[in-house]
C-alpha positions in Angstrom: -10.8 -14.4 6.6 -8.7 -11.3 6.5 -10.0 -7.7 6.6 -8.0 -4.8 5.4 -8.7 -1.1 6.0 -6.6 1.6 4.4 -6.4 5.2 5.4 -4.2 8.3 4.7 -5.0 9.2 1.2 -5.7 12.7 0.1 -4.8 15.6 -2.1 -1.2 16.8 -2.1 0.9 19.0 -4.3 3.8 17.7 -6.4 6.8 17.2 -4.2 4.8 16.6 -1.2 4.4 13.5 1.1 1.7 11.2 2.3 1.7 8.1 4.5 -0.9 5.4 3.9 -1.8 2.9 6.6 -3.4 -0.5 6.3 -4.7 -2.3 9.4 -5.2 -6.0 9.1 -7.8 -8.0 11.2 -9.3 -11.4 11.4 -7.2 -14.5 10.6 -3.9 -12.7 10.2 -1.6 -15.4 11.5 -1.2 -17.0 8.1 -0.3 -13.8 6.2 3.1 -14.1 4.6 3.1 -11.0 2.4 1.5 -7.6 2.2 1.6 -4.9 -0.4 0.3 -1.8 -1.9 -1.1 -1.5 -5.3 -2.2 1.5 -7.3 -4.8 1.9 -10.1 -4.9 5.0 -12.2 -8.1 5.9 -14.1 -8.3 3.6 -17.2 -5.3 1.4 -16.2 -4.7 -1.9 -14.5 -3.9 -2.2 -10.9 -0.1 -2.3 -10.4 2.2 -3.3 -7.6 3.9 -0.4 -5.8 5.6 -2.0 -3.0 5.5 -5.3 -1.0 6.9 -6.7 2.2 7.3 -10.3 3.3 6.8 -11.8 6.7 10.6 -12.0 6.8 11.0 -8.3 6.2 12.2 -8.3 2.7 10.8 -5.7 0.4 10.4 -5.0 -3.2 9.3 -1.8 -5.1 8.1 -0.8 -8.6 11.0 1.0 -10.4 9.0 4.1 -10.7 8.9 4.6 -6.9 12.3 3.4 -5.8 14.1 6.0 -3.7 10.8 7.8 -3.0 8.4 5.4 -1.3 9.1 3.2 1.7 7.0 0.2 2.8 7.2 -0.8 6.5 5.2 -2.7 9.1 4.3 -2.6 12.8 3.6 -6.2 13.8 2.3 -5.1 17.2 -0.4 -2.9 15.5 -1.0 -5.3 12.6 -0.4 -2.4 10.4 1.5 -1.8 7.1 2.6 1.7 6.0 3.5 3.2 2.8 5.5 6.4 3.1 5.3 8.4 -0.1 7.7 11.3 -0.6 8.6 13.5 -3.6 5.1 12.7 -5.0 4.5 13.3 -8.7 1.2 13.7 -10.6 1.7 10.3 -12.2 1.4 8.8 -8.7 -2.3 9.7 -8.7 -4.7 6.8 -8.3 -6.5 4.6 -5.9 -4.1 2.8 -3.6 -5.2 -0.7 -2.4 -3.7 -2.7 0.4 -3.3 -6.4 -0.3 -2.5 -9.4 1.8 -1.6 -12.9 0.8 -2.3 -15.7 3.3 -1.4 -19.3 3.1 -4.9 -20.1 4.3 -7.2 -17.5 2.7 -5.2 -16.5 -0.4 -5.4 -12.9 -1.5 -7.4 -10.2 0.2 -8.0 -6.5 -0.7 -8.9 -3.4 1.1 -11.5 -0.9 -0.2 -8.8 1.5 -1.5 -7.9 5.1 -0.7 -7.6 7.9 -3.1 -4.3 9.7 -3.7 -4.3 12.8 -5.9 -1.1 14.7 -6.7 -2.0 18.1 -8.2 -1.1 21.7 -8.0 
């Protein structure tokens, strides 16, 4: 199994920045993709950004140019650097991994609130 633990959420003013971290543990050798999803109140969970084991990335149109996903393989950690935050970025951010052996796994989520 794969365990994911997120951190780094919080309250930030519009235009500010946050960096989210997701540490993976357990049977991580078969993970081939990791990503961040957000869920605003009353809405479905949506993909924000993802990174493959080969390093390719993809982003939701709404965050292109503002958010950057990256990883540190030595630390088994994926990051989401969020700049120029907007109130509409508010939501719970979940880390996700996809493994050839265990399928999809989710973290517990971390709250991001963008408000003045």
